[in-house]
mmJSON file of the N, C-alpha and C atoms, coordinates in Angstrom:
{"data_MODEL":{"atom_site":{
"group_PDB":["ATOM","ATOM","ATOM","ATOM","ATOM","ATOM","ATOM","ATOM","ATOM","ATOM","ATOM","ATOM","ATOM","ATOM","ATOM","ATOM","ATOM","ATOM","ATOM","ATOM","ATOM","ATOM","ATOM","ATOM","ATOM","ATOM","ATOM","ATOM","ATOM","ATOM","ATOM","ATOM","ATOM","ATOM","ATOM","ATOM","ATOM","ATOM","ATOM","ATOM","ATOM","ATOM","ATOM","ATOM","ATOM","ATOM","ATOM","ATOM","ATOM","ATOM","ATOM","ATOM","ATOM","ATOM","ATOM","ATOM","ATOM","ATOM","ATOM","ATOM","ATOM","ATOM","ATOM","ATOM","ATOM","ATOM","ATOM","ATOM","ATOM","ATOM","ATOM","ATOM","ATOM","ATOM","ATOM","ATOM","ATOM","ATOM","ATOM","ATOM","ATOM","ATOM","ATOM","ATOM","ATOM","ATOM","ATOM","ATOM","ATOM","ATOM","ATOM","ATOM","ATOM","ATOM","ATOM","ATOM","ATOM","ATOM","ATOM","ATOM","ATOM","ATOM","ATOM","ATOM","ATOM","ATOM","ATOM","ATOM","ATOM","ATOM","ATOM","ATOM","ATOM","ATOM","ATOM","ATOM","ATOM","ATOM","ATOM","ATOM","ATOM","ATOM","ATOM","ATOM","ATOM","ATOM","ATOM","ATOM","ATOM","ATOM","ATOM","ATOM","ATOM","ATOM","ATOM","ATOM","ATOM","ATOM","ATOM","ATOM","ATOM","ATOM","ATOM","ATOM","ATOM","ATOM","ATOM","ATOM","ATOM","ATOM","ATOM","ATOM","ATOM","ATOM","ATOM","ATOM","ATOM","ATOM","ATOM","ATOM","ATOM","ATOM","ATOM","ATOM","ATOM","ATOM","ATOM","ATOM","ATOM","ATOM","ATOM","ATOM","ATOM","ATOM","ATOM","ATOM","ATOM","ATOM","ATOM","ATOM","ATOM","ATOM","ATOM","ATOM","ATOM","ATOM","ATOM","ATOM","ATOM","ATOM","ATOM","ATOM","ATOM","ATOM","ATOM","ATOM","ATOM","ATOM"],
"id":[1,2,3,4,5,6,7,8,9,10,11,12,13,14,15,16,17,18,19,20,21,22,23,24,25,26,27,28,29,30,31,32,33,34,35,36,37,38,39,40,41,42,43,44,45,46,47,48,49,50,51,52,53,54,55,56,57,58,59,60,61,62,63,64,65,66,67,68,69,70,71,72,73,74,75,76,77,78,79,80,81,82,83,84,85,86,87,88,89,90,91,92,93,94,95,96,97,98,99,100,101,102,103,104,105,106,107,108,109,110,111,112,113,114,115,116,117,118,119,120,121,122,123,124,125,126,127,128,129,130,131,132,133,134,135,136,137,138,139,140,141,142,143,144,145,146,147,148,149,150,151,152,153,154,155,156,157,158,159,160,161,162,163,164,165,166,167,168,169,170,171,172,173,174,175,176,177,178,179,180,181,182,183,184,185,186,187,188,189,190,191,192,193,194,195,196,197,198],
"type_symbol":["N","C","C","N","C","C","N","C","C","N","C","C","N","C","C","N","C","C","N","C","C","N","C","C","N","C","C","N","C","C","N","C","C","N","C","C","N","C","C","N","C","C","N","C","C","N","C","C","N","C","C","N","C","C","N","C","C","N","C","C","N","C","C","N","C","C","N","C","C","N","C","C","N","C","C","N","C","C","N","C","C","N","C","C","N","C","C","N","C","C","N","C","C","N","C","C","N","C","C","N","C","C","N","C","C","N","C","C","N","C","C","N","C","C","N","C","C","N","C","C","N","C","C","N","C","C","N","C","C","N","C","C","N","C","C","N","C","C","N","C","C","N","C","C","N","C","C","N","C","C","N","C","C","N","C","C","N","C","C","N","C","C","N","C","C","N","C","C","N","C","C","N","C","C","N","C","C","N","C","C","N","C","C","N","C","C","N","C","C","N","C","C","N","C","C","N","C","C"],
"label_atom_id":["N","CA","C","N","CA","C","N","CA","C","N","CA","C","N","CA","C","N","CA","C","N","CA","C","N","CA","C","N","CA","C","N","CA","C","N","CA","C","N","CA","C","N","CA","C","N","CA","C","N","CA","C","N","CA","C","N","CA","C","N","CA","C","N","CA","C","N","CA","C","N","CA","C","N","CA","C","N","CA","C","N","CA","C","N","CA","C","N","CA","C","N","CA","C","N","CA","C","N","CA","C","N","CA","C","N","CA","C","N","CA","C","N","CA","C","N","CA","C","N","CA","C","N","CA","C","N","CA","C","N","CA","C","N","CA","C","N","CA","C","N","CA","C","N","CA","C","N","CA","C","N","CA","C","N","CA","C","N","CA","C","N","CA","C","N","CA","C","N","CA","C","N","CA","C","N","CA","C","N","CA","C","N","CA","C","N","CA","C","N","CA","C","N","CA","C","N","CA","C","N","CA","C","N","CA","C","N","CA","C","N","CA","C","N","CA","C","N","CA","C","N","CA","C","N","CA","C","N","CA","C"],
"label_alt_id":[null,null,null,null,null,null,null,null,null,null,null,null,null,null,null,null,null,null,null,null,null,null,null,null,null,null,null,null,null,null,null,null,null,null,null,null,null,null,null,null,null,null,null,null,null,null,null,null,null,null,null,null,null,null,null,null,null,null,null,null,null,null,null,null,null,null,null,null,null,null,null,null,null,null,null,null,null,null,null,null,null,null,null,null,null,null,null,null,null,null,null,null,null,null,null,null,null,null,null,null,null,null,null,null,null,null,null,null,null,null,null,null,null,null,null,null,null,null,null,null,null,null,null,null,null,null,null,null,null,null,null,null,null,null,null,null,null,null,null,null,null,null,null,null,null,null,null,null,null,null,null,null,null,null,null,null,null,null,null,null,null,null,null,null,null,null,null,null,null,null,null,null,null,null,null,null,null,null,null,null,null,null,null,null,null,null,null,null,null,null,null,null,null,null,null,null,null,null],
"label_comp_id":["MET","MET","MET","VAL","VAL","VAL","ASN","ASN","ASN","ASP","ASP","ASP","GLU","GLU","GLU","GLY","GLY","GLY","ARG","ARG","ARG","HIS","HIS","HIS","LEU","LEU","LEU","VAL","VAL","VAL","ALA","ALA","ALA","VAL","VAL","VAL","LEU","LEU","LEU","VAL","VAL","VAL","ALA","ALA","ALA","GLY","GLY","GLY","GLY","GLY","GLY","ILE","ILE","ILE","VAL","VAL","VAL","LEU","LEU","LEU","THR","THR","THR","PHE","PHE","PHE","ALA","ALA","ALA","TYR","TYR","TYR","SER","SER","SER","LEU","LEU","LEU","PHE","PHE","PHE","VAL","VAL","VAL","ALA","ALA","ALA","GLY","GLY","GLY","MET","MET","MET","PRO","PRO","PRO","LEU","LEU","LEU","LEU","LEU","LEU","TRP","TRP","TRP","LEU","LEU","LEU","ASN","ASN","ASN","LEU","LEU","LEU","VAL","VAL","VAL","SER","SER","SER","VAL","VAL","VAL","LEU","LEU","LEU","LEU","LEU","LEU","VAL","VAL","VAL","PHE","PHE","PHE","TYR","TYR","TYR","LEU","LEU","LEU","LEU","LEU","LEU","TRP","TRP","TRP","ARG","ARG","ARG","PHE","PHE","PHE","VAL","VAL","VAL","ARG","ARG","ARG","ALA","ALA","ALA","HIS","HIS","HIS","GLU","GLU","GLU","ARG","ARG","ARG","ILE","ILE","ILE","ALA","ALA","ALA","ASP","ASP","ASP","ALA","ALA","ALA","LEU","LEU","LEU","GLU","GLU","GLU","GLN","GLN","GLN","ARG","ARG","ARG","GLU","GLU","GLU"],
"label_asym_id":["A","A","A","A","A","A","A","A","A","A","A","A","A","A","A","A","A","A","A","A","A","A","A","A","A","A","A","A","A","A","A","A","A","A","A","A","A","A","A","A","A","A","A","A","A","A","A","A","A","A","A","A","A","A","A","A","A","A","A","A","A","A","A","A","A","A","A","A","A","A","A","A","A","A","A","A","A","A","A","A","A","A","A","A","A","A","A","A","A","A","A","A","A","A","A","A","A","A","A","A","A","A","A","A","A","A","A","A","A","A","A","A","A","A","A","A","A","A","A","A","A","A","A","A","A","A","A","A","A","A","A","A","A","A","A","A","A","A","A","A","A","A","A","A","A","A","A","A","A","A","A","A","A","A","A","A","A","A","A","A","A","A","A","A","A","A","A","A","A","A","A","A","A","A","A","A","A","A","A","A","A","A","A","A","A","A","A","A","A","A","A","A","A","A","A","A","A","A"],
"label_entity_id":["1","1","1","1","1","1","1","1","1","1","1","1","1","1","1","1","1","1","1","1","1","1","1","1","1","1","1","1","1","1","1","1","1","1","1","1","1","1","1","1","1","1","1","1","1","1","1","1","1","1","1","1","1","1","1","1","1","1","1","1","1","1","1","1","1","1","1","1","1","1","1","1","1","1","1","1","1","1","1","1","1","1","1","1","1","1","1","1","1","1","1","1","1","1","1","1","1","1","1","1","1","1","1","1","1","1","1","1","1","1","1","1","1","1","1","1","1","1","1","1","1","1","1","1","1","1","1","1","1","1","1","1","1","1","1","1","1","1","1","1","1","1","1","1","1","1","1","1","1","1","1","1","1","1","1","1","1","1","1","1","1","1","1","1","1","1","1","1","1","1","1","1","1","1","1","1","1","1","1","1","1","1","1","1","1","1","1","1","1","1","1","1","1","1","1","1","1","1"],
"label_seq_id":[1,1,1,2,2,2,3,3,3,4,4,4,5,5,5,6,6,6,7,7,7,8,8,8,9,9,9,10,10,10,11,11,11,12,12,12,13,13,13,14,14,14,15,15,15,16,16,16,17,17,17,18,18,18,19,19,19,20,20,20,21,21,21,22,22,22,23,23,23,24,24,24,25,25,25,26,26,26,27,27,27,28,28,28,29,29,29,30,30,30,31,31,31,32,32,32,33,33,33,34,34,34,35,35,35,36,36,36,37,37,37,38,38,38,39,39,39,40,40,40,41,41,41,42,42,42,43,43,43,44,44,44,45,45,45,46,46,46,47,47,47,48,48,48,49,49,49,50,50,50,51,51,51,52,52,52,53,53,53,54,54,54,55,55,55,56,56,56,57,57,57,58,58,58,59,59,59,60,60,60,61,61,61,62,62,62,63,63,63,64,64,64,65,65,65,66,66,66],
"pdbx_PDB_ins_code":[null,null,null,null,null,null,null,null,null,null,null,null,null,null,null,null,null,null,null,null,null,null,null,null,null,null,null,null,null,null,null,null,null,null,null,null,null,null,null,null,null,null,null,null,null,null,null,null,null,null,null,null,null,null,null,null,null,null,null,null,null,null,null,null,null,null,null,null,null,null,null,null,null,null,null,null,null,null,null,null,null,null,null,null,null,null,null,null,null,null,null,null,null,null,null,null,null,null,null,null,null,null,null,null,null,null,null,null,null,null,null,null,null,null,null,null,null,null,null,null,null,null,null,null,null,null,null,null,null,null,null,null,null,null,null,null,null,null,null,null,null,null,null,null,null,null,null,null,null,null,null,null,null,null,null,null,null,null,null,null,null,null,null,null,null,null,null,null,null,null,null,null,null,null,null,null,null,null,null,null,null,null,null,null,null,null,null,null,null,null,null,null,null,null,null,null,null,null],
"Cartn_x":[-13.358,-12.713,-12.258,-11.179,-10.623,-11.283,-11.34,-12.101,-11.244,-11.941,-11.217,-10.013,-10.115,-8.983,-7.751,-7.878,-6.904,-6.273,-7.12,-6.724,-5.71,-6.141,-5.533,-4.234,-4.173,-2.849,-1.96,-2.339,-1.624,-1.021,-1.757,-1.25,-0.474,-0.575,0.509,1.827,1.687,2.963,3.729,2.891,3.557,4.128,3.461,3.916,5.343,5.305,6.39,7.764,7.44,8.265,8.907,8.145,8.776,9.639,8.994,10.119,11.293,11.293,12.49,13.592,12.992,13.784,14.483,13.561,14.112,15.251,14.952,16.076,17.408,17.263,18.218,19.081,18.277,19.064,19.78,19.301,19.953,21.255,20.934,21.954,22.791,22.348,23.472,24.232,23.363,23.8,24.176,23.925,24.217,23.778,22.843,22.239,20.854,20.446,18.939,18.436,19.08,18.613,18.189,18.816,18.615,17.052,16.794,15.273,14.308,14.669,13.825,13.523,14.748,14.607,13.681,13.758,13.059,11.414,11.245,9.855,9.33,10.257,9.607,9.076,9.798,9.611,8.301,8.225,6.966,5.829,5.827,4.89,4.264,5.265,4.893,4.235,4.482,3.65,2.501,2.303,1.018,-0.013,0.459,-0.296,-0.831,0.132,-0.259,-1.178,-1.115,-2.054,-3.468,-3.429,-4.708,-5.352,-4.473,-5.009,-5.728,-5.068,-5.58,-6.961,-7.039,-8.167,-9.255,-9.022,-10.104,-10.804,-9.745,-10.219,-11.118,-10.868,-11.652,-12.922,-13.068,-14.253,-15.16,-14.548,-15.251,-15.876,-14.885,-15.4,-16.642,-16.476,-17.547,-18.691,-18.782,-20.046,-20.561,-19.82,-20.474,-20.986,-20.579,-21.049,-22.43,-22.412,-23.728,-24.708,-24.439,-25.578,-26.144,-25.402,-25.879,-27.018],
"Cartn_y":[-53.692,-55.068,-55.448,-56.219,-56.612,-57.688,-57.722,-58.788,-60.174,-61.128,-62.492,-62.551,-61.609,-61.539,-61.015,-60.043,-59.397,-60.184,-60.914,-61.98,-63.001,-63.409,-64.554,-64.036,-62.746,-62.244,-61.867,-61.574,-61.452,-62.854,-63.809,-65.089,-65.586,-65.347,-65.829,-64.982,-63.926,-62.974,-63.309,-63.582,-63.985,-65.561,-66.443,-67.735,-67.556,-66.493,-66.51,-65.848,-65.069,-64.407,-65.492,-66.214,-67.347,-68.422,-68.691,-69.669,-69.008,-67.626,-66.92,-66.805,-66.335,-66.211,-67.475,-68.545,-69.922,-70.414,-70.053,-70.582,-69.561,-68.282,-67.415,-67.944,-68.295,-68.577,-69.909,-70.886,-72.27,-72.194,-71.479,-71.512,-70.209,-69.106,-68.046,-67.956,-67.857,-67.412,-68.756,-70.09,-71.18,-71.403,-70.676,-70.551,-70.824,-72.261,-72.267,-71.708,-71.608,-70.956,-69.666,-69.077,-67.438,-67.347,-68.467,-68.349,-68.581,-69.583,-70.037,-68.723,-68.059,-66.885,-65.772,-65.691,-64.749,-64.982,-66.101,-66.787,-66.715,-67.132,-66.928,-65.604,-64.592,-63.147,-62.749,-63.184,-62.722,-63.519,-64.733,-65.417,-64.814,-64.318,-63.79,-62.498,-61.647,-60.437,-60.777,-61.617,-62.113,-62.622,-63.5,-63.9,-62.746,-61.67,-60.485,-59.487,-59.509,-58.767,-59.462,-60.844,-61.662,-61.484,-61.31,-61.228,-59.763,-58.837,-57.378,-57.338,-57.858,-58.062,-58.673,-59.804,-60.565,-59.598,-58.96,-58.111,-56.856,-56.416,-55.46,-55.778,-57.029,-57.544,-57.848,-58.421,-58.633,-57.337,-56.173,-54.871,-54.386,-54.605,-53.984,-54.692,-56.115,-57.019,-56.486,-56.227,-55.751,-54.398,-53.585,-52.111,-52.273,-53.179,-53.303,-54.002,-54.577,-55.221,-54.086,-53.01,-51.992,-51.259],
"Cartn_z":[21.367,21.477,20.033,20.151,19.017,18.075,16.941,16.157,16.229,15.508,15.575,14.628,13.637,12.764,13.381,14.043,14.936,15.793,16.58,17.655,16.904,15.862,14.986,14.698,14.161,13.524,14.755,15.91,17.233,17.49,17.374,17.871,17.044,15.776,14.773,14.945,15.182,15.333,16.535,17.833,18.992,18.721,18.174,17.913,16.929,15.921,15.219,15.91,16.653,17.534,18.58,19.118,20.108,19.274,18.218,17.367,16.847,16.505,16.139,17.323,18.411,19.573,20.183,20.091,20.402,19.375,18.067,17.137,17.488,17.655,18.01,19.191,20.298,21.664,21.174,20.474,20.1,19.285,18.163,16.881,16.883,17.466,17.275,18.655,19.588,21.078,21.797,21.341,22.013,23.52,23.827,25.302,25.245,25.375,25.569,26.683,27.791,29.046,28.81,27.981,27.648,27.275,26.311,25.934,26.953,28.02,28.922,29.922,30.141,30.97,30.219,29.101,28.219,28.55,27.96,28.116,29.442,30.396,31.905,32.408,31.815,32.165,31.509,30.132,29.317,29.925,30.415,31.011,32.295,33.271,34.382,34.093,33.18,32.775,32.225,31.37,30.796,31.909,32.759,33.904,34.881,35.193,35.829,35.051,33.77,32.825,33.006,32.936,33.075,34.262,35.476,36.756,36.929,36.407,36.471,35.644,34.479,33.642,34.441,35.079,35.784,36.724,37.532,38.715,38.224,36.866,36.283,35.93,35.34,35.034,36.252,37.262,38.487,39.089,39.058,39.47,38.513,37.325,36.405,36.64,36.872,37.165,38.455,39.413,40.728,40.781,39.886,39.795,38.87,37.929,37.157,38.114,39.096,39.979,40.839,41.11,41.927,41.436],
"occupancy":[1.0,1.0,1.0,1.0,1.0,1.0,1.0,1.0,1.0,1.0,1.0,1.0,1.0,1.0,1.0,1.0,1.0,1.0,1.0,1.0,1.0,1.0,1.0,1.0,1.0,1.0,1.0,1.0,1.0,1.0,1.0,1.0,1.0,1.0,1.0,1.0,1.0,1.0,1.0,1.0,1.0,1.0,1.0,1.0,1.0,1.0,1.0,1.0,1.0,1.0,1.0,1.0,1.0,1.0,1.0,1.0,1.0,1.0,1.0,1.0,1.0,1.0,1.0,1.0,1.0,1.0,1.0,1.0,1.0,1.0,1.0,1.0,1.0,1.0,1.0,1.0,1.0,1.0,1.0,1.0,1.0,1.0,1.0,1.0,1.0,1.0,1.0,1.0,1.0,1.0,1.0,1.0,1.0,1.0,1.0,1.0,1.0,1.0,1.0,1.0,1.0,1.0,1.0,1.0,1.0,1.0,1.0,1.0,1.0,1.0,1.0,1.0,1.0,1.0,1.0,1.0,1.0,1.0,1.0,1.0,1.0,1.0,1.0,1.0,1.0,1.0,1.0,1.0,1.0,1.0,1.0,1.0,1.0,1.0,1.0,1.0,1.0,1.0,1.0,1.0,1.0,1.0,1.0,1.0,1.0,1.0,1.0,1.0,1.0,1.0,1.0,1.0,1.0,1.0,1.0,1.0,1.0,1.0,1.0,1.0,1.0,1.0,1.0,1.0,1.0,1.0,1.0,1.0,1.0,1.0,1.0,1.0,1.0,1.0,1.0,1.0,1.0,1.0,1.0,1.0,1.0,1.0,1.0,1.0,1.0,1.0,1.0,1.0,1.0,1.0,1.0,1.0,1.0,1.0,1.0,1.0,1.0,1.0],
"B_iso_or_equiv":[0.0,0.0,0.0,0.0,0.0,0.0,0.0,0.0,0.0,0.0,0.0,0.0,0.0,0.0,0.0,0.0,0.0,0.0,0.0,0.0,0.0,0.0,0.0,0.0,0.0,0.0,0.0,0.0,0.0,0.0,0.0,0.0,0.0,0.0,0.0,0.0,0.0,0.0,0.0,0.0,0.0,0.0,0.0,0.0,0.0,0.0,0.0,0.0,0.0,0.0,0.0,0.0,0.0,0.0,0.0,0.0,0.0,0.0,0.0,0.0,0.0,0.0,0.0,0.0,0.0,0.0,0.0,0.0,0.0,0.0,0.0,0.0,0.0,0.0,0.0,0.0,0.0,0.0,0.0,0.0,0.0,0.0,0.0,0.0,0.0,0.0,0.0,0.0,0.0,0.0,0.0,0.0,0.0,0.0,0.0,0.0,0.0,0.0,0.0,0.0,0.0,0.0,0.0,0.0,0.0,0.0,0.0,0.0,0.0,0.0,0.0,0.0,0.0,0.0,0.0,0.0,0.0,0.0,0.0,0.0,0.0,0.0,0.0,0.0,0.0,0.0,0.0,0.0,0.0,0.0,0.0,0.0,0.0,0.0,0.0,0.0,0.0,0.0,0.0,0.0,0.0,0.0,0.0,0.0,0.0,0.0,0.0,0.0,0.0,0.0,0.0,0.0,0.0,0.0,0.0,0.0,0.0,0.0,0.0,0.0,0.0,0.0,0.0,0.0,0.0,0.0,0.0,0.0,0.0,0.0,0.0,0.0,0.0,0.0,0.0,0.0,0.0,0.0,0.0,0.0,0.0,0.0,0.0,0.0,0.0,0.0,0.0,0.0,0.0,0.0,0.0,0.0,0.0,0.0,0.0,0.0,0.0,0.0],
"pdbx_formal_charge":[null,null,null,null,null,null,null,null,null,null,null,null,null,null,null,null,null,null,null,null,null,null,null,null,null,null,null,null,null,null,null,null,null,null,null,null,null,null,null,null,null,null,null,null,null,null,null,null,null,null,null,null,null,null,null,null,null,null,null,null,null,null,null,null,null,null,null,null,null,null,null,null,null,null,null,null,null,null,null,null,null,null,null,null,null,null,null,null,null,null,null,null,null,null,null,null,null,null,null,null,null,null,null,null,null,null,null,null,null,null,null,null,null,null,null,null,null,null,null,null,null,null,null,null,null,null,null,null,null,null,null,null,null,null,null,null,null,null,null,null,null,null,null,null,null,null,null,null,null,null,null,null,null,null,null,null,null,null,null,null,null,null,null,null,null,null,null,null,null,null,null,null,null,null,null,null,null,null,null,null,null,null,null,null,null,null,null,null,null,null,null,null,null,null,null,null,null,null],
"auth_seq_id":[1,1,1,2,2,2,3,3,3,4,4,4,5,5,5,6,6,6,7,7,7,8,8,8,9,9,9,10,10,10,11,11,11,12,12,12,13,13,13,14,14,14,15,15,15,16,16,16,17,17,17,18,18,18,19,19,19,20,20,20,21,21,21,22,22,22,23,23,23,24,24,24,25,25,25,26,26,26,27,27,27,28,28,28,29,29,29,30,30,30,31,31,31,32,32,32,33,33,33,34,34,34,35,35,35,36,36,36,37,37,37,38,38,38,39,39,39,40,40,40,41,41,41,42,42,42,43,43,43,44,44,44,45,45,45,46,46,46,47,47,47,48,48,48,49,49,49,50,50,50,51,51,51,52,52,52,53,53,53,54,54,54,55,55,55,56,56,56,57,57,57,58,58,58,59,59,59,60,60,60,61,61,61,62,62,62,63,63,63,64,64,64,65,65,65,66,66,66],
"auth_comp_id":["MET","MET","MET","VAL","VAL","VAL","ASN","ASN","ASN","ASP","ASP","ASP","GLU","GLU","GLU","GLY","GLY","GLY","ARG","ARG","ARG","HIS","HIS","HIS","LEU","LEU","LEU","VAL","VAL","VAL","ALA","ALA","ALA","VAL","VAL","VAL","LEU","LEU","LEU","VAL","VAL","VAL","ALA","ALA","ALA","GLY","GLY","GLY","GLY","GLY","GLY","ILE","ILE","ILE","VAL","VAL","VAL","LEU","LEU","LEU","THR","THR","THR","PHE","PHE","PHE","ALA","ALA","ALA","TYR","TYR","TYR","SER","SER","SER","LEU","LEU","LEU","PHE","PHE","PHE","VAL","VAL","VAL","ALA","ALA","ALA","GLY","GLY","GLY","MET","MET","MET","PRO","PRO","PRO","LEU","LEU","LEU","LEU","LEU","LEU","TRP","TRP","TRP","LEU","LEU","LEU","ASN","ASN","ASN","LEU","LEU","LEU","VAL","VAL","VAL","SER","SER","SER","VAL","VAL","VAL","LEU","LEU","LEU","LEU","LEU","LEU","VAL","VAL","VAL","PHE","PHE","PHE","TYR","TYR","TYR","LEU","LEU","LEU","LEU","LEU","LEU","TRP","TRP","TRP","ARG","ARG","ARG","PHE","PHE","PHE","VAL","VAL","VAL","ARG","ARG","ARG","ALA","ALA","ALA","HIS","HIS","HIS","GLU","GLU","GLU","ARG","ARG","ARG","ILE","ILE","ILE","ALA","ALA","ALA","ASP","ASP","ASP","ALA","ALA","ALA","LEU","LEU","LEU","GLU","GLU","GLU","GLN","GLN","GLN","ARG","ARG","ARG","GLU","GLU","GLU"],
"auth_asym_id":["A","A","A","A","A","A","A","A","A","A","A","A","A","A","A","A","A","A","A","A","A","A","A","A","A","A","A","A","A","A","A","A","A","A","A","A","A","A","A","A","A","A","A","A","A","A","A","A","A","A","A","A","A","A","A","A","A","A","A","A","A","A","A","A","A","A","A","A","A","A","A","A","A","A","A","A","A","A","A","A","A","A","A","A","A","A","A","A","A","A","A","A","A","A","A","A","A","A","A","A","A","A","A","A","A","A","A","A","A","A","A","A","A","A","A","A","A","A","A","A","A","A","A","A","A","A","A","A","A","A","A","A","A","A","A","A","A","A","A","A","A","A","A","A","A","A","A","A","A","A","A","A","A","A","A","A","A","A","A","A","A","A","A","A","A","A","A","A","A","A","A","A","A","A","A","A","A","A","A","A","A","A","A","A","A","A","A","A","A","A","A","A","A","A","A","A","A","A"],
"auth_atom_id":["N","CA","C","N","CA","C","N","CA","C","N","CA","C","N","CA","C","N","CA","C","N","CA","C","N","CA","C","N","CA","C","N","CA","C","N","CA","C","N","CA","C","N","CA","C","N","CA","C","N","CA","C","N","CA","C","N","CA","C","N","CA","C","N","CA","C","N","CA","C","N","CA","C","N","CA","C","N","CA","C","N","CA","C","N","CA","C","N","CA","C","N","CA","C","N","CA","C","N","CA","C","N","CA","C","N","CA","C","N","CA","C","N","CA","C","N","CA","C","N","CA","C","N","CA","C","N","CA","C","N","CA","C","N","CA","C","N","CA","C","N","CA","C","N","CA","C","N","CA","C","N","CA","C","N","CA","C","N","CA","C","N","CA","C","N","CA","C","N","CA","C","N","CA","C","N","CA","C","N","CA","C","N","CA","C","N","CA","C","N","CA","C","N","CA","C","N","CA","C","N","CA","C","N","CA","C","N","CA","C","N","CA","C","N","CA","C","N","CA","C","N","CA","C","N","CA","C","N","CA","C"],
"pdbx_PDB_model_num":[1,1,1,1,1,1,1,1,1,1,1,1,1,1,1,1,1,1,1,1,1,1,1,1,1,1,1,1,1,1,1,1,1,1,1,1,1,1,1,1,1,1,1,1,1,1,1,1,1,1,1,1,1,1,1,1,1,1,1,1,1,1,1,1,1,1,1,1,1,1,1,1,1,1,1,1,1,1,1,1,1,1,1,1,1,1,1,1,1,1,1,1,1,1,1,1,1,1,1,1,1,1,1,1,1,1,1,1,1,1,1,1,1,1,1,1,1,1,1,1,1,1,1,1,1,1,1,1,1,1,1,1,1,1,1,1,1,1,1,1,1,1,1,1,1,1,1,1,1,1,1,1,1,1,1,1,1,1,1,1,1,1,1,1,1,1,1,1,1,1,1,1,1,1,1,1,1,1,1,1,1,1,1,1,1,1,1,1,1,1,1,1,1,1,1,1,1,1]
}}}
């Protein structure tokens, strides 16, 4: 498992990346919808990953009960 410092670092890096991509899409590319598209795709992958992890935890819990 990742410790709390590692999770905090990942959260800071992700937040920084989001801010940088938003600034790029507004000021350099001039297309805010480009950023919305990128964030939407990343959100779908994140939710899919959470869904898979939840099913893995449920399967592990059921195996331990047996």
